[in-house]
Backbone of each chain as ProteinMPNN parsed JSONL, in Angstrom:
{"seq_chain_A": "MSDPAALDREVRITIAESIRERGGVPLLTEVASRLAAPEHEVAVAFGRLAAARTMILRPGSTEILSFNPFAAGPTDFRVRAADREWWALCAWDAFGVAAALHADGLVLGSCADICGVPLEVRLAGDAVGALDGVVMQFALPARDWWKDIVFT", "coords_chain_A": {"N_chain_A": [[-22.973, 14.533, 13.077], [-25.225, 13.112, 10.889], [-25.291, 11.756, 8.686], [-23.871, 8.791, 7.436], [-22.343, 8.344, 5.214], [-21.385, 10.84, 4.54], [-19.916, 11.501, 6.887], [-17.82, 9.475, 6.798], [-16.449, 10.239, 4.505], [-15.473, 12.769, 5.322], [-13.825, 11.905, 7.305], [-12.114, 10.239, 5.996], [-10.883, 12.258, 4.426], [-9.809, 13.969, 6.439], [-7.869, 12.219, 7.601], [-6.099, 11.93, 5.359], [-5.124, 14.542, 5.085], [-3.919, 14.92, 7.442], [-1.864, 13.099, 7.317], [-0.44, 14.351, 5.032], [0.309, 16.723, 6.312], [1.279, 16.134, 8.851], [2.981, 13.988, 8.272], [2.268, 11.549, 9.012], [0.306, 8.772, 10.071], [-2.787, 9.299, 11.669], [-3.912, 8.909, 15.019], [-7.015, 7.543, 16.3], [-8.104, 9.461, 18.229], [-6.933, 11.859, 17.364], [-8.234, 12.428, 14.993], [-10.965, 12.536, 15.446], [-10.728, 14.73, 17.191], [-9.814, 16.78, 15.346], [-12.06, 16.765, 13.666], [-14.156, 17.541, 15.464], [-15.53, 15.68, 16.336], [-17.685, 12.994, 18.118], [-15.651, 10.5, 19.648], [-16.549, 7.813, 19.403], [-18.231, 7.721, 17.303], [-16.347, 8.289, 15.182], [-14.962, 6.131, 15.548], [-16.706, 4.095, 14.687], [-17.007, 4.988, 11.877], [-14.398, 4.584, 11.178], [-14.423, 1.704, 11.063], [-16.147, 1.287, 9.03], [-14.873, 2.348, 6.932], [-12.571, 0.632, 6.88], [-14.012, -1.753, 6.303], [-14.784, -1.063, 3.81], [-12.32, -1.243, 2.255], [-10.619, 0.973, 2.362], [-8.873, 1.338, 4.167], [-6.781, -0.384, 6.775], [-7.456, -1.682, 9.766], [-5.751, -2.128, 12.989], [-5.634, -5.308, 14.193], [-8.19, -6.391, 16.183], [-8.722, -3.741, 17.139], [-9.492, -0.206, 16.993], [-7.878, 1.303, 15.922], [-5.794, 2.687, 13.326], [-3.848, 0.648, 11.187], [-2.998, 0.725, 8.454], [-3.339, 3.23, 6.457], [-3.586, 2.722, 3.437], [-1.318, 3.643, 1.124], [0.153, 4.059, 3.489], [1.666, 3.109, 6.139], [1.136, 2.923, 9.86], [2.819, 2.651, 11.596], [6.438, 1.425, 12.18], [7.881, -0.781, 9.956], [8.876, -3.339, 7.748], [9.584, -1.848, 5.338], [10.794, 0.822, 4.599], [10.363, 4.27, 3.667], [11.696, 7.081, 2.1], [10.647, 10.256, 1.326], [9.502, 13.32, -0.04], [10.728, 14.843, 2.084], [10.535, 13.499, 4.26], [10.239, 10.461, 6.408], [8.769, 7.527, 5.944], [6.665, 4.532, 6.335], [5.627, 1.428, 5.043], [3.406, -1.45, 4.536], [4.142, -3.179, 2.569], [6.063, -4.16, -0.59], [4.771, -3.106, -2.665], [3.076, -1.166, -1.75], [5.066, 0.464, -0.478], [6.188, 1.719, -2.768], [4.005, 2.98, -3.452], [3.704, 4.925, -1.595], [5.41, 6.983, -2.458], [4.148, 7.625, -4.734], [1.682, 8.441, -3.971], [2.312, 10.795, -2.81], [3.085, 12.038, -4.745], [5.844, 12.326, -5.272], [9.474, 12.162, -5.681], [11.051, 8.978, -4.541], [12.826, 7.085, -1.935], [13.067, 3.787, -1.419], [13.571, 1.409, 1.132], [14.439, -1.557, 1.845], [14.5, -5.081, 2.177], [16.039, -8.207, 0.952], [13.53, -10.573, 0.929], [14.258, -13.334, 0.823], [16.304, -15.849, 2.297], [18.749, -14.739, 2.539], [18.528, -11.854, 2.998], [19.495, -9.603, 2.297], [20.059, -6.096, 2.3], [18.22, -3.865, 0.461], [17.823, -1.171, -1.858], [15.762, 0.944, -3.452], [15.382, 3.337, -5.911], [13.096, 5.915, -6.751], [12.211, 7.91, -9.072], [10.717, 10.166, -10.838], [9.907, 8.681, -14.057], [11.683, 7.036, -13.704], [13.309, 4.072, -12.329], [15.639, 3.107, -10.053], [17.682, 0.514, -9.066], [19.84, -2.367, -7.686], [20.961, -4.375, -10.253], [18.661, -6.984, -11.378], [16.768, -7.072, -9.24], [13.612, -7.79, -8.029], [9.913, -7.65, -7.561], [7.779, -9.519, -5.929], [4.709, -11.107, -5.844], [2.966, -13.039, -3.883], [0.24, -14.226, -3.624], [-2.528, -14.731, -5.602], [-4.399, -12.191, -7.366], [-7.118, -12.021, -6.657], [-7.151, -12.897, -4.246], [-6.01, -11.22, -2.52], [-7.179, -9.569, -0.311], [-8.297, -11.275, 1.342], [-6.454, -11.935, 3.202], [-5.315, -9.324, 4.203], [-3.06, -8.395, 5.505], [-1.157, -10.167, 5.787], [-0.878, -10.459, 2.926]], "CA_chain_A": [[-23.058, 14.438, 11.664], [-25.99, 11.982, 10.84], [-25.153, 10.923, 7.45], [-22.746, 8.023, 7.675], [-21.314, 8.422, 4.078], [-20.665, 12.254, 4.606], [-18.842, 11.425, 8.011], [-16.757, 8.492, 6.356], [-15.891, 11.143, 3.549], [-14.755, 13.652, 6.208], [-12.984, 11.031, 8.145], [-11.005, 10.004, 5.247], [-9.907, 13.5, 4.15], [-8.878, 14.305, 7.591], [-6.68, 11.235, 7.816], [-5.289, 12.193, 4.422], [-4.577, 15.822, 5.406], [-3.077, 14.679, 8.651], [-0.696, 12.534, 6.668], [0.021, 15.369, 4.337], [0.759, 17.76, 7.14], [2.332, 15.777, 9.966], [3.777, 13.117, 7.973], [2.211, 10.283, 9.729], [-1.096, 8.358, 10.064], [-3.279, 9.6, 13.01], [-4.672, 8.265, 16.009], [-8.393, 8.027, 16.164], [-8.412, 10.681, 18.891], [-6.748, 12.943, 16.63], [-9.208, 12.569, 13.958], [-12.098, 13.058, 16.225], [-10.49, 16.076, 17.655], [-9.733, 17.632, 14.325], [-13.318, 16.84, 13.177], [-14.877, 17.96, 16.549], [-16.924, 14.674, 16.472], [-17.385, 12.061, 19.22], [-14.823, 9.24, 19.344], [-17.326, 6.363, 19.091], [-18.874, 7.914, 15.901], [-15.211, 8.169, 14.321], [-14.549, 4.506, 15.418], [-17.723, 3.414, 13.674], [-16.547, 5.332, 10.57], [-13.187, 3.822, 10.829], [-14.771, 0.455, 10.822], [-16.813, 1.346, 7.69], [-13.733, 2.702, 5.957], [-11.886, -0.519, 6.674], [-14.94, -2.607, 5.458], [-14.78, -0.713, 2.312], [-11.113, -1.407, 2.134], [-9.914, 2.33, 2.203], [-7.585, 1.217, 5.072], [-6.771, -1.421, 7.406], [-7.282, -1.494, 11.319], [-5.008, -2.983, 13.765], [-6.478, -6.545, 14.684], [-8.731, -6.053, 17.696], [-8.346, -2.242, 17.449], [-10.173, 0.907, 16.212], [-6.69, 2.223, 15.317], [-5.495, 2.269, 11.781], [-2.91, -0.206, 10.854], [-2.538, 1.348, 7.393], [-4.209, 4.092, 5.317], [-2.755, 2.287, 2.348], [-0.111, 2.799, 1.295], [0.801, 4.563, 4.404], [1.534, 2.219, 7.437], [1.077, 3.812, 10.891], [4.157, 2.403, 12.528], [7.7, 1.014, 11.75], [7.663, -1.9, 9.348], [10.315, -3.733, 7.011], [9.712, -1.19, 4.238], [11.05, 2.442, 4.993], [10.512, 5.124, 2.538], [12.178, 8.458, 2.249], [10.128, 10.961, 0.16], [8.906, 14.459, 0.397], [11.578, 15.324, 3.112], [10.12, 12.782, 5.459], [10.508, 9.214, 6.53], [7.555, 6.742, 6.11], [6.561, 3.315, 6.34], [4.435, 0.548, 4.312], [3.409, -2.924, 4.856], [4.736, -4.314, 1.489], [6.849, -3.188, -1.457], [3.886, -2.15, -3.673], [2.773, 0.218, -0.846], [6.248, 1.427, -0.356], [6.226, 2.486, -4.048], [2.605, 3.61, -3.307], [3.943, 6.164, -0.72], [5.937, 8.005, -3.122], [3.098, 7.816, -5.727], [0.618, 9.183, -3.293], [2.839, 12.076, -2.368], [3.654, 12.658, -6.075], [7.219, 12.684, -4.986], [10.601, 10.901, -5.852], [11.068, 8.164, -3.236], [14.011, 5.883, -1.886], [12.612, 2.672, -0.554], [14.656, 0.837, 1.781], [13.96, -2.905, 2.388], [15.671, -6.208, 2.242], [15.724, -9.381, 0.217], [12.751, -11.567, 1.764], [14.651, -14.66, 0.949], [17.072, -16.168, 3.533], [19.866, -13.848, 2.551], [18.177, -10.745, 3.949], [20.405, -8.489, 2.001], [19.519, -4.783, 2.222], [17.948, -3.655, -0.797], [17.405, 0.251, -1.985], [15.11, 1.34, -4.764], [15.257, 4.886, -6.022], [11.955, 6.041, -7.609], [12.384, 9.339, -9.612], [9.979, 10.453, -12.261], [9.478, 7.425, -14.459], [12.854, 6.06, -13.602], [13.467, 3.28, -11.021], [17.125, 2.568, -9.85], [18.239, -0.681, -8.143], [20.617, -3.153, -8.206], [20.258, -5.165, -11.387], [17.888, -8.17, -11.003], [16.018, -7.106, -8.053], [12.084, -7.845, -8.426], [9.061, -7.577, -6.683], [7.125, -10.672, -6.202], [3.334, -11.248, -5.561], [2.81, -14.355, -3.398], [-1.092, -14.537, -3.762], [-3.405, -14.203, -6.78], [-4.982, -10.909, -6.989], [-8.45, -11.966, -6.214], [-7.04, -13.311, -2.72], [-5.086, -10.265, -1.721], [-7.848, -9.171, 0.673], [-8.729, -12.465, 2.265], [-5.655, -11.68, 4.544], [-4.513, -8.335, 3.48], [-1.788, -8.039, 6.347], [-0.139, -11.26, 4.982], [-0.399, -9.74, 1.446]], "C_chain_A": [[-23.976, 13.122, 11.364], [-25.954, 11.17, 9.58], [-23.902, 10.108, 7.41], [-21.603, 8.217, 6.512], [-20.665, 9.809, 4.169], [-19.635, 12.182, 5.784], [-17.695, 10.602, 7.371], [-15.91, 9.529, 5.515], [-14.965, 12.009, 4.474], [-13.697, 13.153, 6.929], [-11.729, 10.816, 7.176], [-10.065, 11.126, 4.676], [-9.136, 13.927, 5.221], [-7.836, 13.608, 7.727], [-5.626, 11.637, 6.674], [-4.402, 13.701, 4.641], [-3.775, 15.746, 6.624], [-1.651, 14.03, 8.226], [0.034, 13.48, 5.908], [0.908, 16.465, 5.303], [1.636, 17.443, 8.232], [3.049, 14.772, 9.751], [3.549, 11.646, 8.655], [0.582, 9.846, 9.919], [-1.609, 8.58, 11.555], [-3.856, 8.647, 13.617], [-6.152, 8.648, 15.861], [-8.759, 9.246, 16.965], [-8.122, 11.775, 18.303], [-7.678, 13.424, 15.665], [-10.405, 13.16, 14.542], [-11.916, 14.409, 16.424], [-10.588, 17.144, 16.491], [-11.197, 17.92, 13.543], [-14.559, 17.492, 14.293], [-16.074, 17.048, 16.636], [-16.596, 13.768, 17.465], [-16.526, 10.938, 18.607], [-15.547, 8.17, 18.731], [-17.814, 6.591, 17.685], [-17.603, 7.897, 14.836], [-14.837, 6.785, 14.385], [-15.369, 3.931, 14.529], [-17.188, 3.708, 12.189], [-15.217, 4.62, 10.186], [-13.504, 2.349, 10.477], [-15.487, 0.234, 9.437], [-15.807, 1.421, 6.738], [-12.766, 1.436, 5.789], [-12.814, -1.626, 5.979], [-14.772, -2.398, 4.025], [-13.405, -0.66, 1.768], [-10.269, -0.101, 1.721], [-8.829, 2.086, 3.093], [-7.86, -0.014, 5.893], [-6.6, -1.124, 8.737], [-6.354, -2.589, 12.024], [-6.062, -4.09, 14.234], [-6.885, -6.411, 16.241], [-8.809, -4.567, 18.249], [-9.256, -1.607, 16.729], [-9.076, 1.638, 15.658], [-6.215, 1.718, 13.938], [-4.05, 1.701, 11.829], [-2.092, 0.288, 9.777], [-3.495, 2.05, 6.593], [-3.596, 3.674, 4.227], [-2.684, 3.429, 1.353], [0.46, 3.232, 2.632], [0.665, 3.798, 5.768], [1.759, 3.19, 8.765], [2.256, 3.748, 11.726], [5.239, 1.853, 11.686], [7.521, -0.377, 11.069], [8.961, -2.273, 8.601], [10.552, -2.736, 5.945], [9.68, 0.392, 4.559], [11.083, 3.006, 3.529], [10.849, 6.482, 2.731], [11.577, 9.261, 1.085], [9.469, 12.262, 0.823], [9.491, 15.011, 1.608], [11.146, 14.581, 4.289], [10.372, 11.224, 5.382], [9.112, 8.598, 6.701], [7.773, 5.222, 6.171], [5.524, 2.641, 5.735], [4.587, -0.857, 4.576], [3.881, -3.749, 3.741], [5.335, -3.402, 0.488], [5.96, -2.517, -2.353], [3.416, -0.894, -2.892], [3.925, 1.105, -0.6], [6.363, 2.244, -1.416], [5.074, 3.332, -4.007], [2.814, 4.972, -2.427], [4.251, 7.375, -1.727], [4.879, 8.481, -4.379], [2.049, 8.826, -5.255], [0.956, 10.552, -2.985], [3.359, 12.69, -3.699], [5.19, 13.086, -5.892], [8.179, 11.553, -5.473], [10.6, 10.178, -4.477], [12.59, 7.24, -3.06], [13.347, 4.955, -0.869], [13.71, 1.841, -0.016], [14.118, -0.355, 2.464], [14.95, -4.009, 2.413], [15.055, -7.316, 1.425], [14.815, -10.187, 1.172], [13.347, -12.885, 1.645], [15.703, -14.759, 2.191], [18.333, -15.179, 3.759], [19.863, -12.525, 3.313], [18.871, -9.509, 3.471], [19.647, -7.138, 1.688], [19.339, -4.42, 0.824], [17.382, -2.038, -0.696], [16.761, 0.369, -3.315], [14.794, 2.857, -4.835], [13.946, 5.136, -7.039], [12.077, 7.554, -7.929], [11.831, 9.582, -10.992], [9.401, 9.067, -12.74], [10.554, 6.264, -14.19], [12.852, 5.224, -12.449], [14.975, 2.821, -11.158], [17.145, 1.587, -8.773], [19.38, -1.426, -8.569], [20.2, -3.924, -9.318], [19.804, -6.526, -10.659], [16.946, -8.234, -9.975], [14.389, -7.032, -8.629], [11.35, -7.752, -7.257], [8.092, -8.901, -6.856], [5.634, -10.689, -5.207], [2.987, -12.63, -4.937], [1.303, -15.124, -3.793], [-1.675, -13.961, -5.077], [-4.104, -13.022, -6.31], [-6.451, -11.079, -6.328], [-8.291, -12.587, -4.605], [-6.351, -12.385, -1.862], [-5.884, -9.87, -0.325], [-8.403, -10.021, 1.584], [-7.712, -12.309, 3.589], [-4.822, -10.716, 4.085], [-3.257, -8.107, 4.287], [-0.832, -8.901, 5.888], [0.175, -10.763, 3.75], [0.543, -8.914, 1.502]], "O_chain_A": [[-23.439, 12.042, 11.608], [-26.507, 10.076, 9.461], [-22.842, 10.732, 7.349], [-20.386, 8.249, 6.694], [-19.471, 9.927, 3.891], [-18.562, 12.772, 5.661], [-16.574, 11.106, 7.438], [-14.724, 9.673, 5.812], [-13.744, 11.919, 4.343], [-12.714, 13.847, 7.189], [-10.578, 11.134, 7.475], [-8.853, 11.019, 4.489], [-7.953, 14.239, 5.08], [-6.78, 14.19, 7.977], [-4.428, 11.684, 6.954], [-3.21, 13.842, 4.367], [-2.909, 16.608, 6.775], [-0.562, 14.368, 8.69], [1.249, 13.469, 6.104], [2.009, 16.915, 4.986], [2.559, 18.174, 8.591], [3.797, 14.379, 10.646], [4.425, 10.793, 8.801], [-0.277, 10.728, 9.886], [-0.985, 8.135, 12.519], [-4.299, 7.647, 13.053], [-6.537, 9.735, 15.431], [-9.604, 10.028, 16.528], [-8.831, 12.759, 18.515], [-7.918, 14.619, 15.496], [-10.821, 14.243, 14.13], [-12.702, 15.246, 15.981], [-11.263, 18.168, 16.586], [-11.47, 18.968, 12.959], [-15.677, 17.845, 13.915], [-17.232, 17.374, 16.896], [-15.416, 13.623, 17.785], [-16.597, 10.519, 17.451], [-15.207, 7.67, 17.66], [-17.795, 5.637, 16.908], [-17.832, 7.508, 13.691], [-14.409, 6.229, 13.373], [-14.896, 3.276, 13.6], [-16.966, 2.786, 11.404], [-15.0, 4.158, 9.066], [-12.828, 1.81, 9.6], [-15.418, -0.83, 8.822], [-15.801, 0.658, 5.773], [-12.229, 1.215, 4.704], [-12.314, -2.348, 5.117], [-14.645, -3.289, 3.185], [-13.282, 0.011, 0.743], [-9.378, -0.142, 0.873], [-7.767, 2.639, 2.805], [-8.921, -0.633, 5.802], [-5.685, -0.358, 9.039], [-6.272, -3.751, 11.628], [-7.195, -3.778, 14.603], [-6.138, -6.347, 17.217], [-8.925, -4.239, 19.43], [-9.876, -2.219, 15.859], [-9.319, 2.595, 14.922], [-6.261, 0.551, 13.551], [-3.171, 2.276, 12.47], [-0.865, 0.367, 9.85], [-4.433, 1.442, 6.076], [-2.768, 4.529, 3.916], [-3.641, 4.027, 0.862], [1.472, 2.585, 2.899], [-0.371, 3.877, 6.428], [2.521, 4.153, 8.678], [2.628, 4.667, 12.456], [5.022, 1.787, 10.476], [6.922, -1.188, 11.775], [9.998, -1.634, 8.779], [11.715, -2.675, 5.545], [8.647, 1.038, 4.733], [11.592, 2.495, 2.532], [10.224, 7.078, 3.609], [11.941, 8.998, -0.061], [9.002, 12.282, 1.961], [8.726, 15.72, 2.262], [11.418, 15.083, 5.379], [10.705, 10.751, 4.295], [8.334, 9.088, 7.519], [8.893, 4.72, 6.073], [4.418, 3.174, 5.824], [5.667, -1.403, 4.803], [4.026, -4.959, 3.914], [5.235, -2.177, 0.551], [6.285, -1.426, -2.82], [3.397, 0.232, -3.387], [3.804, 2.327, -0.518], [6.616, 3.433, -1.221], [5.159, 4.437, -4.543], [2.109, 5.965, -2.612], [3.606, 8.418, -1.829], [4.898, 9.617, -4.854], [1.629, 9.785, -5.903], [0.089, 11.42, -2.888], [3.995, 13.745, -3.707], [5.627, 14.132, -6.372], [7.87, 10.374, -5.64], [10.204, 10.722, -3.447], [13.267, 6.839, -4.006], [13.115, 5.275, 0.297], [14.706, 1.605, -0.701], [13.447, -0.267, 3.492], [16.138, -3.803, 2.66], [13.846, -7.409, 1.213], [15.324, -10.498, 2.248], [12.904, -13.692, 2.462], [15.876, -13.812, 2.957], [18.814, -14.89, 4.855], [20.768, -12.105, 4.034], [18.853, -8.477, 4.143], [18.71, -7.118, 0.89], [20.243, -4.646, 0.02], [16.687, -1.645, 0.241], [17.316, -0.162, -4.277], [14.113, 3.479, -4.02], [13.887, 4.493, -8.087], [12.036, 8.364, -7.004], [12.374, 9.266, -12.05], [8.614, 8.404, -12.065], [10.431, 5.051, -14.358], [12.326, 5.729, -11.457], [15.44, 2.278, -12.161], [16.659, 1.832, -7.669], [19.9, -1.218, -9.665], [18.995, -4.172, -9.371], [20.346, -7.046, -9.683], [16.323, -9.272, -9.755], [14.056, -6.287, -9.552], [11.851, -7.757, -6.132], [7.715, -9.212, -7.986], [5.591, -10.317, -4.035], [2.668, -13.44, -5.807], [1.207, -16.293, -4.165], [-1.329, -12.873, -5.538], [-4.382, -12.816, -5.128], [-6.849, -10.25, -5.511], [-9.277, -12.703, -3.878], [-6.106, -12.626, -0.68], [-5.234, -9.861, 0.72], [-8.973, -9.58, 2.582], [-8.073, -12.51, 4.749], [-3.727, -11.004, 3.603], [-2.334, -7.58, 3.667], [0.285, -8.48, 5.587], [1.351, -10.605, 3.42], [0.939, -8.359, 0.477]]}, "seq_chain_B": "MLLFRSEEHARSWRDARGFPDAKTLPLETGWKLARAWYERKLEPEWRRHTLEEAEALFVDLGLTGDFWGLR", "coords_chain_B": {"N_chain_B": [[3.515, -8.298, -0.916], [6.791, -8.474, -1.868], [10.373, -7.75, -1.764], [12.962, -9.038, -3.687], [16.373, -10.137, -4.159], [16.989, -11.185, -6.494], [15.535, -13.229, -9.439], [16.217, -15.677, -8.889], [16.376, -15.76, -6.069], [13.768, -14.968, -5.396], [12.589, -17.417, -6.441], [13.508, -19.089, -4.756], [12.358, -18.682, -2.233], [9.566, -18.699, -2.903], [9.456, -21.453, -3.297], [10.317, -22.394, -1.028], [8.25, -21.644, 0.968], [5.945, -22.336, -0.065], [4.422, -21.243, -2.033], [3.786, -21.815, -5.142], [2.688, -20.499, -7.344], [3.279, -17.991, -7.255], [4.01, -14.584, -8.369], [6.519, -12.559, -10.14], [7.588, -9.275, -10.607], [9.012, -6.874, -12.773], [10.713, -4.166, -11.391], [10.04, -1.579, -12.494], [7.45, -2.225, -13.59], [6.296, -2.4, -11.157], [6.171, -0.009, -10.153], [4.874, 1.446, -12.159], [2.485, 0.385, -11.494], [1.869, 1.036, -8.795], [1.788, 3.818, -9.049], [-0.359, 3.95, -10.672], [-2.273, 3.039, -9.015], [-2.241, 4.385, -6.395], [-2.01, 7.286, -6.874], [-3.861, 9.111, -6.318], [-4.663, 8.812, -3.703], [-4.561, 10.515, -1.545], [-6.194, 12.506, -2.391], [-9.13, 14.775, -2.125], [-11.417, 13.898, -3.524], [-10.821, 11.04, -4.013], [-11.377, 7.673, -4.934], [-12.138, 4.199, -4.574], [-10.879, 1.962, -6.963], [-13.137, 0.613, -9.412], [-14.176, -2.831, -9.98], [-13.962, -3.279, -12.645], [-12.178, -1.207, -13.573], [-10.075, -1.862, -12.271], [-9.122, -4.17, -13.191], [-8.742, -3.471, -15.861], [-6.605, -1.692, -15.373], [-4.688, -3.595, -14.695], [-4.453, -5.098, -17.221], [-3.49, -3.14, -18.828], [-0.898, -3.094, -18.033], [0.216, -5.112, -18.808], [-0.41, -7.28, -17.042], [-1.723, -10.011, -17.119], [-3.805, -12.846, -17.29], [-4.878, -15.729, -15.173], [-3.917, -15.543, -12.748], [-3.912, -12.741, -12.15], [-6.61, -11.966, -12.283], [-9.627, -10.746, -10.832], [-12.111, -11.788, -10.251]], "CA_chain_B": [[4.456, -8.023, -2.024], [8.088, -8.473, -1.157], [11.382, -7.536, -2.73], [13.978, -9.945, -3.7], [17.582, -9.748, -4.948], [17.084, -11.776, -7.972], [14.645, -14.191, -9.668], [16.537, -16.806, -8.24], [15.946, -15.559, -4.472], [12.36, -14.997, -5.412], [12.018, -18.641, -6.622], [13.771, -19.993, -3.576], [11.463, -18.065, -1.348], [8.227, -19.224, -3.01], [9.492, -23.008, -3.166], [10.339, -22.871, 0.533], [7.082, -21.031, 1.548], [4.759, -23.158, -0.766], [3.698, -20.44, -2.987], [4.327, -22.013, -6.275], [2.214, -19.645, -8.413], [3.626, -16.622, -7.096], [4.664, -14.017, -9.777], [7.393, -11.531, -10.048], [7.443, -8.191, -11.54], [10.238, -5.877, -12.831], [10.455, -2.988, -10.569], [9.405, -0.755, -13.34], [6.11, -2.266, -13.602], [5.679, -2.2, -9.993], [6.263, 1.625, -9.894], [3.716, 1.95, -12.785], [1.24, -0.106, -10.919], [1.657, 1.546, -7.592], [1.389, 5.162, -9.557], [-1.762, 3.961, -11.133], [-3.128, 2.633, -7.926], [-2.214, 5.097, -5.316], [-1.482, 8.28, -7.097], [-4.977, 10.02, -5.815], [-5.095, 8.447, -2.567], [-4.672, 11.55, -0.486], [-7.088, 13.671, -2.765], [-10.402, 14.475, -1.464], [-12.144, 13.033, -4.555], [-10.334, 9.649, -4.281], [-12.566, 6.583, -4.603], [-11.449, 2.888, -4.801], [-11.201, 1.757, -8.394], [-14.122, -0.471, -9.608], [-13.549, -4.09, -10.435], [-13.586, -3.082, -14.009], [-11.083, -0.507, -13.636], [-8.698, -2.355, -11.712], [-9.101, -5.126, -14.304], [-8.184, -2.701, -17.13], [-5.299, -1.424, -15.188], [-3.8, -4.713, -14.812], [-4.205, -5.412, -18.488], [-2.599, -2.098, -19.421], [0.454, -3.195, -17.691], [0.643, -6.57, -19.19], [-0.748, -8.433, -16.104], [-3.052, -10.829, -17.46], [-3.946, -14.316, -17.045], [-5.735, -16.011, -14.157], [-3.194, -14.911, -11.478], [-4.271, -11.314, -12.049], [-8.043, -12.162, -12.258], [-10.163, -10.458, -9.759], [-13.405, -12.253, -9.999]], "C_chain_B": [[5.852, -7.748, -1.442], [9.176, -8.291, -2.291], [12.401, -8.644, -2.559], [15.092, -9.619, -4.504], [17.591, -10.023, -6.332], [15.781, -12.848, -8.119], [14.942, -15.399, -9.06], [16.234, -17.033, -6.681], [14.631, -15.666, -4.49], [11.891, -16.435, -5.602], [12.374, -19.426, -5.526], [12.771, -19.763, -2.574], [10.172, -18.636, -1.382], [8.199, -20.825, -3.005], [9.347, -23.147, -1.671], [9.134, -22.464, 1.336], [5.705, -21.781, 0.907], [3.785, -22.367, -1.448], [4.094, -20.654, -4.624], [3.913, -21.053, -7.621], [2.562, -18.166, -8.261], [4.263, -15.919, -8.306], [5.476, -12.814, -9.438], [7.177, -10.544, -11.219], [8.622, -7.516, -11.639], [9.787, -4.731, -11.961], [9.868, -1.966, -11.285], [7.958, -0.817, -13.543], [5.588, -2.232, -12.308], [5.574, -0.903, -9.69], [5.139, 2.058, -10.778], [2.548, 1.429, -12.058], [0.966, 0.755, -9.587], [1.258, 3.095, -7.803], [-0.089, 4.981, -9.667], [-2.787, 3.662, -9.869], [-3.253, 3.525, -6.816], [-2.182, 6.703, -5.675], [-2.631, 9.452, -6.448], [-5.292, 9.724, -4.478], [-5.36, 9.36, -1.528], [-5.519, 12.774, -0.92], [-8.416, 13.549, -2.177], [-11.362, 13.585, -2.297], [-11.82, 11.549, -4.905], [-11.475, 8.851, -4.036], [-11.735, 5.348, -5.326], [-11.792, 2.7, -6.424], [-12.313, 0.742, -8.446], [-13.352, -1.752, -10.124], [-13.022, -3.99, -11.985], [-12.257, -2.347, -14.284], [-9.752, -1.011, -13.086], [-8.217, -3.538, -12.789], [-8.19, -4.557, -15.539], [-6.913, -2.243, -16.941], [-4.177, -2.406, -15.266], [-3.416, -5.179, -16.324], [-3.325, -4.366, -19.225], [-1.179, -2.23, -19.115], [1.033, -4.617, -18.097], [0.348, -7.617, -18.127], [-1.933, -8.904, -16.473], [-2.816, -12.284, -17.117], [-4.665, -14.573, -15.578], [-5.065, -15.513, -12.71], [-3.699, -13.44, -11.097], [-5.721, -11.112, -11.987], [-8.484, -11.61, -10.934], [-11.533, -10.97, -9.307], [-13.336, -13.799, -9.458]], "O_chain_B": [[6.018, -6.861, -0.606], [8.983, -8.587, -3.47], [12.665, -9.119, -1.455], [14.932, -8.893, -5.485], [18.075, -9.301, -7.204], [15.133, -13.237, -7.147], [14.04, -16.158, -8.706], [15.94, -18.102, -6.148], [14.136, -16.426, -3.658], [10.866, -16.767, -5.006], [11.684, -20.408, -5.25], [12.313, -20.769, -2.032], [9.59, -19.033, -0.372], [7.164, -21.447, -2.765], [8.485, -23.836, -1.125], [9.026, -22.99, 2.443], [4.597, -21.723, 1.438], [2.586, -22.639, -1.505], [4.638, -19.755, -5.264], [4.596, -20.902, -8.634], [2.177, -17.289, -9.035], [4.938, -16.533, -9.132], [5.132, -12.096, -8.499], [6.768, -10.783, -12.356], [9.348, -7.503, -10.645], [8.602, -4.415, -11.851], [9.043, -1.333, -10.627], [7.258, 0.189, -13.659], [4.376, -2.032, -12.228], [4.744, -0.644, -8.819], [4.405, 2.951, -10.355], [1.558, 2.162, -12.047], [-0.187, 1.131, -9.375], [0.547, 3.66, -6.972], [-0.922, 5.606, -9.011], [-3.953, 4.057, -9.85], [-4.327, 3.514, -6.214], [-2.337, 7.444, -4.704], [-2.233, 10.574, -6.133], [-6.226, 10.364, -3.995], [-6.229, 9.14, -0.683], [-5.651, 13.792, -0.241], [-8.855, 12.474, -1.77], [-12.002, 12.665, -1.788], [-12.357, 10.926, -5.821], [-12.367, 9.106, -3.227], [-10.961, 5.424, -6.281], [-12.765, 3.195, -6.993], [-12.413, -0.005, -7.473], [-12.207, -1.752, -10.575], [-11.98, -4.471, -12.431], [-11.397, -2.768, -15.058], [-8.625, -0.632, -13.404], [-7.04, -3.708, -13.109], [-7.192, -5.089, -16.027], [-6.081, -2.242, -17.849], [-3.056, -2.203, -15.733], [-2.284, -5.568, -16.614], [-2.54, -4.697, -20.113], [-0.318, -1.631, -19.759], [2.11, -5.091, -17.736], [0.8, -8.753, -18.267], [-3.017, -8.371, -16.236], [-1.749, -12.758, -16.726], [-4.982, -13.595, -14.9], [-5.738, -15.165, -11.739], [-3.856, -13.055, -9.939], [-6.084, -9.999, -11.607], [-7.838, -11.919, -9.933], [-12.037, -10.671, -8.224], [-14.371, -14.402, -9.175]]}, "name": "protein", "num_of_chains": 2, "seq": "MSDPAALDREVRITIAESIRERGGVPLLTEVASRLAAPEHEVAVAFGRLAAARTMILRPGSTEILSFNPFAAGPTDFRVRAADREWWALCAWDAFGVAAALHADGLVLGSCADICGVPLEVRLAGDAVGALDGVVMQFALPARDWWKDIVFTMLLFRSEEHARSWRDARGFPDAKTLPLETGWKLARAWYERKLEPEWRRHTLEEAEALFVDLGLTGDFWGLR"}
């Protein structure tokens, strides 16, 4: 495929299909295989998609860390939704997993303060269920989120 | 974006970590924000929000002020 924008679109759609069908973020080799495309071309497309903030790559790697909001591996934020278990890099993304799946969800995390108490948040339709007083906190101003997106 | 047991725990964390300007959101607002931001992410026609769309989305949710500015 000689058109980079067309390849990027196909790669993005293939990642999304893989998430829906397999319940997980695919490896580069899987995306290349599904597209019958050379891995080095898919790796370059991964780089462009990361630069466009469609997803985040693992530092120093061409593999996906997060096709936001879907994290590729275990994190501190687990989500049960659509009969599967998922991971997310942050609380916003954890809620986003249920949103992207158009499903109710159960977010399993913990208080980030020193107490570390386990916290559950149930997302069902428009309703949110959790212990009274639980909040989400954004540490950085919005314009700085992508300066260090993994920290954010 | 992290979860905290209470506003008090969120304040304790931001004081200890040196983020005095950190903002807390009710979970309901976080859920609305997540839905608006991510509900189309797996769709073929998904595209990133423009700066203007993202700003309008924040305003719609009452997220105003310099902290929520994107420019």
